[in-house]
C-alpha positions, 0 to 999 in steps of 0.5 A: 647721299644717304649716311649710315646711321649707327642706330639703324645698324647693330654692332654685329653688322658694323663689325662685319662691315669693318671686316668686309672693308678690311677684306676689300683692302687686302684683296689678293685678286690680281689687278687684271681680274679685280674689276670683273670680280667687284661683286665680291664686295657689293653688300646686300644693301647696295645691291638692293639700291641697284635693283630699286633703280632697275625697277624705276628705270623699267617704268620709264622705258616708254616715257620720252625724256632725260634723267636727272639726279639731284645730289650726285656725291661719288656718282654711284647712282649715275653709273648704275643709271648709265649701265641700265640705259645700256642694258634696257635701251642701248640705242636711245641716245636722247636719254641723257643723264644729267647729274647736279651737285656742288661737290662741296657738300651742303650749301645751305641748311634750314631749320626744317632740316632738323638737328641731326649732327650731320646736317651742317654746311659742307657735309657730304663734301667729296675730295677736291677735284673729284668731279673730274675723276667722276667724268672719266669714270662715266666716260669709261662706262659710256664707252662700254655701251653702244653709240658711245661716240654720242656723249649722253652723260653730263655733270653740272657743278654748282648750287643746283637750283641756280644751275638747274634754272640755267640748264633749263633756259639753255635747253628748252627742249627738255622733257624729264622722264625721271628725276632722282632727289638725293639732296637730303635737305629742304631748300634745294629739294623744294626749289628744284621740284618747283623748277622741274614741274613744267618739264614733266610728262604723264608717266614721269617718275620722281624718286626720293632717297630720304622721304619719311626719314626722321634723320632728314625731315627736310626732304619730306617737308619740301615735297609736302610744300612743293607738291602736296602729299595729298596730291600724290601717291608716294610708292615704294619698291619691294627692293628698298626699305627707305627709297620711294617714288611718285609717278605722274 
């Protein structure tokens, strides 16, 4: 859910991205070949995010359990995780991928979230009904993988702490091998961290999108309060400058 902060990108970079957007819009590749050539428009920054997820996915191959993402938005991470499952462990039908999001943007913001202009109720909302479109996208990707008759992707819409608590009550068998936090803000991050702790096992990984990010301090505050920074080792991948993870 990370926002592009203009102070990070130079004006030259911003101009170049606008040019790439225009080239994408004006793409002359025929429709029947466009998907196969989508890599033409994947920026280095976006490719590094995929490599980061591949790095973390490789670490949980021998860890039993599901994958959860907290903060789905447009769903690109879920698609990446689905495809990595199909590559690394195509027959592990118990490796379900569950995404939690309001699909209506931030529900609550806290003073601990700082004062960046984007930190406000409703920020990062998606277009109306987008979750239904995303369900179809995930279904299409799942059909490209083995055992596609077994549904292994699930979207959960609503206030994540409430929906996660309900999900865990309905699925007491849950073990969480990998949880990724992309809420950006304090309250849901802290509450969901506290809820998943009993469902983690040795080797489980929790990834974070905005730890140590001055624009979104709430995520770091939530981790400090829920887990204690002196109790964990916050690690980073060589592929990413801001994303991080901890390993149990």
